[in-house]
C-alpha positions as CSV (number, residue, x, y, z in Angstrom):
1,M,26.6,-9.8,-21.3
2,F,28.0,-7.4,-19.3
3,Y,29.4,-5.6,-22.3
4,E,25.7,-5.5,-23.6
5,E,24.5,-4.0,-20.7
6,M,27.2,-1.3,-20.6
7,D,26.6,-0.4,-24.3
8,R,22.9,0.1,-23.3
9,F,23.3,1.8,-19.6
10,F,26.6,4.1,-20.5
11,Y,27.3,4.3,-24.5
12,L,23.7,5.5,-25.5
13,P,23.2,8.1,-22.7
14,V,26.7,9.6,-23.8
15,G,25.9,9.2,-27.3
16,L,22.8,11.3,-27.1
17,W,24.4,13.8,-24.9
18,L,27.3,14.5,-27.7
19,I,24.4,15.5,-29.7
20,Q,23.2,17.7,-27.6
21,I,27.0,19.1,-27.0
22,L,27.4,19.5,-30.5
23,M,24.1,21.5,-31.3
24,I,25.2,23.6,-28.6
25,L,28.6,24.2,-30.0
26,F,27.8,24.2,-33.4
27,T,25.2,26.9,-32.9
28,T,27.4,29.2,-31.1
29,L,30.0,29.1,-33.6
30,F,27.2,29.9,-36.3
31,Y,26.1,33.0,-34.2
32,Q,29.7,34.5,-33.5
33,S,30.9,33.6,-37.1
34,Y,28.2,34.3,-39.5
35,F,24.7,35.8,-37.9
36,K,26.8,38.7,-35.8
37,R,29.0,39.9,-38.8
38,K,25.7,39.5,-41.0
39,F,23.5,41.7,-38.8
40,Q,24.5,44.8,-36.8
41,S,21.7,45.9,-35.3
42,K,21.2,44.7,-31.4
43,P,17.5,43.6,-32.1
44,Q,18.6,41.4,-34.9
45,R,21.1,40.1,-32.7
46,K,19.2,39.2,-29.9
47,L,16.5,37.6,-31.9
48,G,19.4,35.5,-33.4
49,L,20.3,34.5,-29.7
50,I,17.0,33.5,-29.0
51,I,16.6,31.2,-32.2
52,I,20.2,29.6,-31.8
53,Y,19.8,28.7,-28.3
54,G,15.8,28.1,-28.5
55,L,16.9,25.3,-31.1
56,S,19.9,24.1,-28.8
57,I,17.1,24.0,-25.8
58,L,14.8,22.1,-28.4
59,T,17.4,19.6,-29.5
60,C,18.5,18.8,-26.2
61,M,14.9,18.4,-24.5
62,A,14.4,16.3,-28.0
63,F,17.1,13.6,-27.2
64,P,17.2,13.1,-23.5
65,V,18.4,10.3,-21.3
66,S,15.5,9.5,-19.0
67,I,16.1,8.2,-15.3
68,N,13.4,6.7,-13.2
69,E,10.0,8.1,-14.8
70,G,9.5,11.2,-15.8
71,F,12.9,12.7,-15.3
72,M,15.2,13.3,-17.8
73,L,18.6,14.2,-18.1
74,D,19.7,16.7,-20.9
75,F,21.7,20.1,-21.1
76,R,18.8,22.5,-21.4
77,Y,20.2,24.6,-18.6
78,I,23.5,25.6,-20.5
79,P,21.7,27.6,-23.3
80,L,18.9,28.9,-21.0
81,I,21.8,30.3,-18.6
82,L,23.8,31.8,-21.2
83,G,20.6,33.4,-23.1
84,F,20.6,35.3,-19.9
85,L,24.0,36.2,-19.6
86,Y,24.6,37.4,-23.2
87,G,21.2,38.7,-24.2
88,G,19.7,39.9,-20.7
89,Y,16.0,39.5,-20.0
90,Q,14.8,40.4,-23.8
91,V,16.5,36.7,-24.4
92,G,16.0,34.9,-21.2
93,F,12.7,34.9,-20.6
94,P,11.4,33.8,-24.4
95,L,14.3,30.6,-23.9
96,L,12.5,30.3,-20.3
97,G,9.2,29.9,-21.9
98,V,10.4,27.7,-24.4
99,V,11.5,25.2,-21.6
100,V,8.6,25.1,-19.5
101,I,6.2,25.0,-22.8
102,F,7.9,22.0,-24.2
103,R,8.6,20.4,-21.2
104,F,4.9,20.5,-20.4
105,I,4.1,19.3,-23.5
106,I,6.3,16.2,-22.6
107,G,4.2,15.7,-19.5
108,G,5.4,13.8,-16.4
109,P,6.3,15.2,-13.1
110,G,9.7,16.4,-13.9
111,I,7.5,19.5,-14.9
112,Y,7.4,20.7,-11.6
113,L,11.3,19.9,-11.1
114,T,11.6,22.3,-14.0
115,I,9.7,24.9,-13.3
116,L,11.4,24.9,-9.6
117,I,14.7,25.2,-11.4
118,C,13.6,28.1,-13.4
119,V,12.3,30.1,-10.5
120,V,15.7,29.8,-8.5
121,L,17.7,30.9,-11.6
122,L,15.2,33.6,-12.2
123,A,15.4,35.0,-8.5
124,I,19.3,34.6,-8.8
125,F,19.2,36.7,-11.9
126,H,17.1,39.4,-10.2
127,F,19.7,40.0,-7.6
128,T,23.1,39.3,-9.5
129,L,22.7,40.0,-13.5
130,H,23.1,43.2,-13.5
131,K,26.7,42.8,-11.8
132,Y,27.5,40.4,-14.7
133,E,29.1,42.9,-16.9
134,K,31.4,44.6,-13.8
135,Y,32.9,41.1,-13.3
136,D,36.5,40.2,-14.8
137,S,37.0,37.2,-17.4
138,H,37.5,35.3,-14.0
139,G,34.5,36.1,-12.3
140,K,32.1,35.6,-15.3
141,R,33.1,32.1,-15.7
142,T,32.8,31.5,-11.9
143,Y,29.5,33.4,-12.0
144,A,28.2,31.1,-15.1
145,M,29.5,27.7,-13.8
146,S,27.6,28.5,-10.1
147,L,24.6,28.9,-12.1
148,L,25.0,25.4,-13.7
149,V,26.2,23.8,-10.8
150,I,23.1,25.4,-8.7
151,A,20.4,24.2,-11.4
152,I,22.3,20.8,-11.4
153,M,22.5,20.3,-7.8
154,V,18.6,21.2,-7.5
155,F,18.0,18.9,-10.3
156,G,19.6,16.0,-8.6
157,F,17.9,16.8,-5.0
158,G,14.6,17.3,-6.7
159,T,14.7,13.9,-8.2
160,Q,15.3,12.2,-5.1
161,F,12.5,14.3,-3.6
162,F,9.9,13.3,-6.2
163,D,10.8,9.8,-6.4
164,D,11.6,7.5,-3.5
165,Q,14.0,4.9,-5.8
166,V,17.1,4.9,-4.3
167,L,20.3,5.3,-6.8
168,S,22.2,2.4,-7.8
169,G,25.9,2.6,-8.1
170,R,25.9,2.5,-12.0
171,E,22.9,5.4,-11.9
172,F,25.5,7.4,-9.9
173,F,28.1,7.2,-12.0
174,L,25.5,7.9,-14.8
175,W,25.0,11.3,-12.7
176,I,28.7,11.9,-12.3
177,V,29.4,11.6,-16.2
178,F,26.3,14.2,-16.8
179,A,27.6,16.6,-14.3
180,F,31.1,16.4,-15.7
181,L,30.3,16.9,-19.5
182,N,27.9,20.0,-18.2
183,I,30.5,21.7,-16.7
184,I,33.1,20.9,-19.7
185,T,30.3,22.0,-22.5
186,M,29.7,25.4,-20.6
187,L,33.5,25.8,-20.3
188,A,34.0,25.5,-23.9
189,T,30.9,27.5,-25.0
190,R,31.6,30.4,-22.9
191,H,35.4,30.0,-24.5
192,I,34.1,30.2,-28.0
193,H,32.1,33.1,-27.0
194,E,34.6,35.0,-25.3
195,S,37.5,34.3,-28.0
196,L,35.5,35.4,-30.5
197,L,34.1,38.3,-28.4
198,E,37.6,39.6,-28.0
199,L,38.5,39.1,-31.6
200,D,35.6,41.3,-32.5
201,K,37.0,43.7,-30.1
202,I,40.6,43.7,-31.4
203,N,39.3,43.6,-35.2
204,F,37.0,47.0,-34.1
205,E,40.1,48.7,-32.3
206,V,42.7,48.1,-35.2
207,I,40.0,49.9,-37.6
208,E,39.5,52.2,-34.9
209,Y,43.5,52.9,-34.6
210,E,43.7,53.2,-38.3
211,R,40.8,55.8,-38.5
212,M,42.5,57.7,-35.7
213,H,45.8,57.7,-37.3
214,L,44.3,59.5,-40.2
215,L,42.0,61.7,-38.2
216,S,45.5,62.9,-36.1
217,Q,47.5,63.7,-39.3
218,F,44.9,65.6,-41.1
219,S,43.8,67.2,-37.6
220,V,47.6,68.1,-37.0
221,S,47.6,69.8,-40.8
222,I,44.1,71.7,-40.3
223,A,45.2,72.8,-36.5
224,H,48.8,74.7,-37.9
225,K,46.9,76.5,-40.5
226,L,44.2,77.5,-37.9
227,Q,47.0,79.1,-35.5
228,R,48.3,82.0,-37.5
229,P,44.9,83.6,-38.4
230,I,43.2,82.9,-35.0
231,G,46.5,84.4,-33.3
232,K,46.1,87.5,-36.0
233,I,42.3,87.6,-34.6
234,Q,43.5,87.5,-31.3
235,D,46.0,90.1,-31.6
236,S,43.6,92.4,-32.9
237,V,40.7,91.7,-30.4
238,D,43.5,92.5,-27.8
239,V,44.0,95.9,-29.2
240,L,40.1,96.8,-29.2
241,Q,40.0,95.7,-25.4
242,T,42.5,98.5,-24.5
243,I,40.5,101.3,-26.5
244,E,37.3,103.1,-25.1
245,I,34.2,101.5,-26.4
246,P,30.9,101.6,-25.2
247,G,29.3,99.0,-22.4
248,N,27.0,96.9,-25.0
249,K,30.2,96.5,-27.9
250,R,32.6,96.1,-24.9
251,Y,30.6,93.1,-24.0
252,V,30.4,91.8,-27.9
253,V,34.5,92.1,-27.8
254,N,34.5,90.1,-24.4
255,E,32.6,87.2,-26.0
256,M,34.8,87.1,-29.1
257,S,37.7,87.2,-26.7
258,N,36.4,84.2,-24.9
259,E,35.4,82.3,-28.1
260,L,38.9,82.4,-29.6
261,E,40.5,81.4,-26.4
262,T,38.1,78.2,-26.7
263,A,39.3,77.7,-30.3
264,K,42.8,77.8,-28.8
265,H,42.0,75.3,-26.5
266,I,40.3,72.9,-29.0
267,I,43.5,73.1,-31.5
268,N,46.0,72.6,-28.8
269,D,44.2,69.7,-27.7
270,Y,44.4,68.2,-31.5
271,L,47.6,69.2,-31.3
272,V,48.5,67.2,-28.2
273,L,46.5,64.4,-29.6
274,A,47.9,64.1,-33.3
275,K,51.6,65.2,-32.0
276,E,54.2,62.4,-32.5
277,Q,57.0,63.7,-29.8
278,K,59.5,62.0,-27.5
279,K,57.8,61.7,-24.5
280,Q,59.7,61.9,-21.0
281,K,59.5,58.5,-19.7
282,V,60.0,58.5,-15.8
283,I,59.1,56.3,-12.6
284,L,56.1,58.1,-11.3
285,N,54.4,57.8,-7.6
286,V,50.9,57.3,-8.2
287,H,50.0,58.6,-4.6
288,T,52.0,61.9,-5.8
289,E,51.0,62.6,-8.8
290,L,46.7,62.1,-7.5
291,E,47.5,64.3,-4.5
292,A,49.4,66.8,-6.9
293,I,46.1,66.8,-9.2
294,I,43.6,67.0,-6.2
295,H,45.5,70.0,-4.6
296,S,45.4,71.6,-8.2
297,I,41.7,71.3,-9.1
298,Q,40.2,71.9,-5.6
299,S,39.1,75.1,-5.8
300,Y,37.5,73.8,-9.3
301,A,35.6,71.5,-7.2
302,Q,34.6,73.8,-4.4
303,M,33.4,76.3,-7.3
304,H,30.9,73.5,-7.8
305,D,29.9,72.3,-4.7
306,V,31.6,69.2,-5.1
307,E,33.6,67.3,-2.5
308,L,36.7,65.2,-3.6
309,K,37.4,62.1,-1.6
310,F,40.8,60.4,-1.7
311,F,41.4,56.6,-0.9
312,P,44.9,55.5,-1.5
313,A,46.2,52.3,-1.4
314,I,47.9,50.7,1.5
315,D,51.4,50.8,0.1
316,R,52.1,54.4,-0.8
317,R,55.1,53.8,-3.0
318,L,53.3,52.1,-6.0
319,S,54.6,54.0,-9.2
320,V,54.0,53.8,-12.9
321,K,55.8,54.5,-16.0
322,G,55.2,57.4,-18.1
323,D,55.9,61.4,-18.9
324,P,54.4,63.2,-16.0
325,S,52.9,66.2,-17.6
326,Q,50.6,63.8,-19.5
327,L,49.8,61.4,-16.9
328,R,48.6,65.0,-14.6
329,Y,46.7,65.8,-18.0
330,A,44.8,62.5,-18.8
331,L,43.8,62.1,-14.9
332,L,43.1,65.9,-14.8
333,N,40.7,65.5,-17.8
334,L,38.5,62.8,-16.3
335,I,38.4,64.3,-12.7
336,K,37.3,67.6,-14.0
337,N,34.8,65.7,-16.2
338,G,33.5,63.9,-13.5
339,I,33.1,67.5,-11.5
340,E,31.1,68.9,-14.3
341,A,28.6,66.0,-14.6
342,I,27.4,67.0,-11.3
343,E,24.5,69.5,-10.8
344,K,25.1,70.1,-7.3
345,D,26.2,68.7,-4.0
346,G,28.1,66.1,-5.4
347,V,31.1,63.6,-4.9
348,V,33.9,62.5,-6.7
349,E,36.0,59.5,-5.3
350,I,39.5,58.9,-6.2
351,A,40.5,55.2,-5.0
352,V,44.0,53.5,-5.6
353,H,44.0,49.7,-5.3
354,E,46.9,47.3,-5.8
355,M,46.9,44.2,-7.9
356,L,49.4,41.4,-8.7
357,D,51.4,43.1,-11.4
358,S,48.9,46.5,-12.2
359,I,47.6,49.3,-10.4
360,Y,44.0,49.9,-10.6
361,I,42.8,53.8,-9.9
362,L,39.0,54.4,-9.8
363,L,37.6,57.4,-10.4
364,E,33.7,57.6,-9.5
365,D,31.3,60.5,-9.3
366,N,27.4,60.9,-8.5
367,G,26.6,62.9,-11.2
368,K,24.0,62.5,-14.0
369,G,25.5,59.4,-15.5
370,M,25.3,58.4,-19.5
371,S,23.1,55.7,-21.2
372,N,24.9,52.8,-22.8
373,E,24.9,54.3,-26.0
374,E,27.0,57.4,-24.9
375,V,29.2,55.1,-22.9
376,N,30.1,52.9,-26.0
377,N,30.8,56.3,-27.6
378,I,33.1,58.0,-25.1
379,G,36.3,59.1,-26.2
380,A,35.3,59.4,-29.7
381,P,35.7,62.9,-31.3
382,T,32.8,65.3,-31.0
383,N,31.2,63.2,-28.5
384,S,30.5,65.3,-25.5
385,K,27.9,66.1,-22.6
386,K,29.0,69.7,-22.5
387,K,28.0,72.7,-23.8
388,N,30.6,74.0,-26.1
389,G,32.2,70.5,-26.0
390,T,33.9,68.6,-28.5
391,G,35.1,65.2,-26.4
392,L,38.6,65.8,-27.5
393,G,39.8,66.4,-23.7
394,T,38.5,62.6,-23.2
395,L,40.0,61.3,-26.3
396,V,43.6,62.6,-25.6
397,A,43.2,61.3,-21.9
398,F,42.2,58.0,-23.5
399,N,45.0,57.9,-25.9
400,I,47.8,58.8,-23.0
401,L,46.6,55.9,-20.8
402,K,46.8,53.2,-23.6
403,S,50.3,54.7,-24.7
404,M,51.2,53.5,-21.0
405,A,50.0,50.3,-21.9
406,G,46.8,51.2,-19.8
407,K,43.3,49.8,-19.9
408,I,40.3,52.1,-19.1
409,E,36.9,50.7,-18.7
410,V,33.5,52.9,-18.2
411,T,30.5,52.0,-16.2
412,S,27.7,54.7,-15.8
413,Q,24.0,54.5,-14.9
414,V,21.5,57.4,-15.9
415,G,20.9,59.5,-12.5
416,K,23.6,57.7,-10.5
417,G,26.9,58.6,-12.0
418,T,30.0,57.1,-14.1
419,T,33.2,55.1,-12.9
420,F,36.0,55.0,-14.7
421,S,38.2,52.1,-13.7
422,I,42.1,52.8,-14.9
423,I,44.5,49.9,-15.2
424,L,48.2,50.7,-15.5
425,P,51.2,48.2,-15.1
426,K,53.2,48.5,-12.3
427,A,56.5,49.9,-12.6
428,N,59.7,49.4,-10.3
429,G,60.7,52.2,-8.5
């Protein structure tokens, strides 16, 4: 008799929950492994998220575990939360509509509690969702888990508020199992998402590396062939500048000289990028290097009415290992880009932070900023917002920092500015 009651009370609810868990995990795997690879455009992918998470929500709500009268324990809030996190409001709001409408069709007093939880989640998303992409892996996991725990707690206290019945020992145990399975499912689903996203990122980087390797080999050949004729033309222009010629023609000659100088810089950038040379690997003090860079570019910043602010770390002995000239080139280029992105009366902030085994360099400007598409294409050849720019300087800077085992993250908002977050491994020195 005892075991029959346990079968009815425990195994049946767990069986229903397993159906919901399998549906959430299956749809997530289907989206990441098939749908996302087949459809490349963002609207199609967001539509795919709405469909797979919508089906997960409907499955969860179609196989609930009823507690008391009119209240159901299911996993609907996991796909709802993940929809907001991975698809934003364009995915989250349709899923929110699915939850509320289907719960309204089911009926019962639980509809009021569902609306309350949705309102609470919406309020949290309104104030915090825009920060989600800035979090690291641990921060993103904590954020997602916090949202789920809040939803479960509101639901738990809400059922007691709307229902005067006191929980029995068995019902309390069932609640514990429900909360535990929710947490495990959220962790597993996020792990699948993040692992497959990381795999896609690695595949993209491998393809991009192969493409850039071919480009570097091709570009170095072109650059070397162009150096000789450009040098000859520059010599001829230099001779013309020493000859007495009319003012209007003198202007044309000066323009030719300036354009040739620009062409030489572009070729030199290609050569720096493509040339495989033995780098001088030494221990570099980060603060010493940054102070030297700021000193050298200070006058350039003043010409553009830009203020440079430097915020050193507490420990000023932080070191990295690399080539001093290349590191200065990379950081100088990125700081210079920040100065040129500011139209007037701006600030470029340079900060250094110490992490456990890494050094975090933050370059932040309050310039015109970039769109998401421009951020995704930053560092690509021919991608530049500057007049006559090629994007090669940034590409070379990224290449140098990555050769030092560094990571670069770029965040930007149009009209507010851009932030380059550079993480370099700490060296003992």
